[in-house]
C-alpha positions in Angstrom: -8.3 27.3 -0.2 -9.8 25.4 2.8 -9.5 21.6 2.7 -12.8 19.7 3.0 -12.2 16.0 4.0 -15.6 15.2 2.4 -13.9 15.9 -1.0 -11.9 12.7 -0.7 -13.1 9.5 -2.4 -14.1 6.9 0.1 -14.9 3.3 -0.7 -18.3 1.7 -0.3 -17.6 1.2 3.4 -16.7 4.8 3.9 -13.0 4.1 4.1 -9.8 5.4 2.4 -6.4 3.8 2.6 -3.8 5.8 4.6 -0.1 5.2 4.2 2.2 6.3 7.1 5.6 7.5 6.2 8.4 8.6 8.5 8.7 12.4 7.9 12.5 12.3 8.4 13.8 9.0 7.0 11.0 8.7 4.4 10.6 5.0 5.3 7.1 3.6 4.6 6.0 2.3 8.0 2.5 1.0 7.6 -0.9 1.2 5.9 -4.2 1.4 7.6 -7.7 2.7 7.0 -9.4 6.0 7.8 -12.9 7.2 7.6 -14.1 10.8 7.5 -14.2 11.1 11.3 -10.7 9.6 11.7 -9.4 12.2 9.2 -11.1 15.0 11.1 -9.7 13.8 14.4 -6.2 13.4 12.9 -6.2 17.0 11.5 -7.7 18.4 14.7 -5.5 16.7 17.3 -2.3 16.0 15.3 -2.4 12.4 16.7 -2.9 10.0 13.8 -6.2 8.2 14.1 -7.3 5.3 12.1 -10.5 3.2 11.8 -10.1 -0.4 12.9 -12.2 -2.6 10.6 -11.9 -5.6 13.0 -13.0 -3.7 16.1 -15.3 -1.2 14.3 -13.9 1.6 16.3 -11.3 4.5 16.2 -7.7 3.6 16.8 -5.4 6.4 17.9 -2.0 5.0 17.1 0.0 4.4 20.3 -2.9 5.0 22.6 -2.3 1.7 24.4 1.3 0.8 23.2 2.9 4.2 23.6 4.2 3.9 20.0 2.6 7.1 18.9 2.4 8.8 15.5 2.5 12.6 15.5 1.2 14.2 12.3 3.7 16.3 10.4 2.0 16.6 7.0 -1.3 15.3 5.6 -1.4 14.6 1.8 -3.7 12.9 -0.6 -3.1 11.6 -4.1 -4.1 12.9 -7.5 -7.3 10.8 -7.5 -8.2 11.8 -4.0 -8.6 8.1 -3.1 -5.5 7.5 -1.0 -3.9 9.4 1.9 -0.2 9.8 2.9 0.5 10.9 6.4 4.0 12.0 7.1 4.7 11.4 10.8 7.1 11.4 13.7 6.9 7.8 14.9 7.8 6.9 18.5 8.9 3.3 18.7 7.8 0.5 16.3 5.0 1.2 13.9 4.1 -2.5 13.4 2.2 -4.6 15.9 5.0 -7.2 15.5 7.3 -4.7 17.3 9.2 -3.9 14.1 9.9 -0.4 12.9 7.9 -1.0 9.7 5.1 -3.4 8.7 6.9 -3.9 5.4 9.7 -6.1 6.7 9.4 -9.0 4.2 11.0 -8.9 0.8 10.4 -11.4 -2.0 13.2 -11.8 -4.6 13.5 -14.7 -7.0 10.6 -16.4 -5.3 12.3 -16.4 -1.9 11.1 -14.5 1.2 13.7 -12.5 3.2 13.0 -11.0 6.6 14.5 -7.5 6.4 14.3 -6.5 10.1 13.9 -8.1 13.4 11.6 -6.9 16.2 12.9 -4.0 18.1 14.0 -4.7 21.7 
């Protein structure tokens, strides 16, 4: 059966959350937003493309930094309202130069930094 990206459930702004996970390690690297056109570009090119809410424009991950995301698998959840992209990540995924955006843990009310920026 052919996939139709229009079958996904977008929010009132035409966006859907997209979680990026390393295809090999299974580490969750980041979360960003996609719109219909970003999904189509991602599936067409194999380069993960997001929608930047602040810039109101497409954002091809790594286009300026070189920290690219190559699409390995594109999945969506049971409610069709969240995307999971399994990727090959080159360099850090986070704009703070860390491998993952999820580098802070909270245990017993205390924050712990789990990783330092990559050199």
